[in-house]
Each structure stands twice: as C-alpha cells, then as structure tokens.
ZANUDO-257701 format. One line per field, with one value per residue (C-alpha): residue number from 0; residue in three letters; x, y, z. Coordinates in steps of 0.1 Angstrom, whole numbers, plus 5000, padded with zeros to 4 digits. Example, Ala and Ser with C-alpha at 12.3 -4.5 7.8 and 13.67 -1.06 7.14 Angstrom:
2
k c(0 1)
r c(Ala Ser)
X c(5123 5137)
Y c(4955 4989)
Z c(5078 5071)
***
This chain:
65
k c(0 1 2 3 4 5 6 7 8 9 10 11 12 13 14 15 16 17 18 19 20 21 22 23 24 25 26 27 28 29 30 31 32 33 34 35 36 37 38 39 40 41 42 43 44 45 46 47 48 49 50 51 52 53 54 55 56 57 58 59 60 61 62 63 64)
r c(Met Lys Asn Leu Val Lys Val Glu Arg Ala Arg His Asn Leu Thr Gln Ala Asp Leu Ala Lys Glu Ile Asn Val Ser Arg Gln Thr Ile His Ala Ile Glu Lys Asn Lys Phe Asn Pro Ser Val Thr Leu Ala Ile Arg Met Ala Arg Phe Phe Lys Val Thr Val Glu Tyr Leu Phe Asp Ile Glu Glu Glu)
X c(4926 4911 4933 4933 4967 4953 4931 4960 4983 4957 4953 4991 4991 5015 5019 5025 5061 5065 5052 5074 5105 5096 5092 5119 5098 5089 5059 5046 5045 5023 5001 4996 4989 4963 4946 4946 4968 4995 4995 5025 5048 5043 5074 5062 5027 5043 5066 5036 5015 5044 5049 5012 5012 4982 4979 4984 4948 4935 4955 4948 4915 4917 4884 4869 4859)
Y c(4955 4972 4994 5017 5008 4996 5027 5051 5031 5034 5071 5075 5053 5028 4991 4969 4966 5004 5009 4981 4997 5031 5019 4991 4960 4931 4932 4902 4922 4949 4921 4905 4939 4947 4913 4917 4886 4906 4935 4957 4967 5001 5013 5000 5015 5049 5046 5039 5067 5092 5081 5087 5119 5106 5096 5061 5062 5070 5043 5016 5012 4990 4972 4970 4935)
Z c(5075 5044 5023 4993 4979 4946 4943 4949 4927 4899 4905 4900 4869 4885 4880 4910 4899 4896 4931 4945 4929 4943 4979 4977 4981 4958 4934 4953 4985 4968 4954 4988 5005 4978 4982 5020 5024 5041 5065 5061 5089 5104 5086 5052 5058 5065 5035 5013 5027 5023 4987 4979 5000 5021 5058 5070 5084 5049 5031 5057 5076 5106 5109 5144 5154)
***
C-alpha cells in the first residue's frame, strides 16, 4: 500500500516524533508506515487522515494486484 504520510507530515512541518505524539503511537510506527514496512489498522489510518484533514483514500492508496 502506497501512502502520503511523509508528504503530509512535511507539509505540516512535523517530525516523526511530533506526529507520533499527536496520534498516540511510537515514532517507530510512523517510520515503518512511511517506509511501507507496516500497514496501519483501519482505526489508525482514520486517525491519521483526520489529523491531516484529508481522506483515508488520499493518504493511503491501495495498489491493485
């Protein structure tokens, strides 16, 4: 799954630690999501989208196989 988390985080001038604190996860979780090593739960994806004021579909692009 591709995502724009790093792009949105940069647009908001946030570090990984800043974003992690805002959405109540670890910095390592943000790092893993940005590197496509971890797909967030639906709940976490919604929390991130709401924080950035974007849709989940914009933030996370599910690749068709």
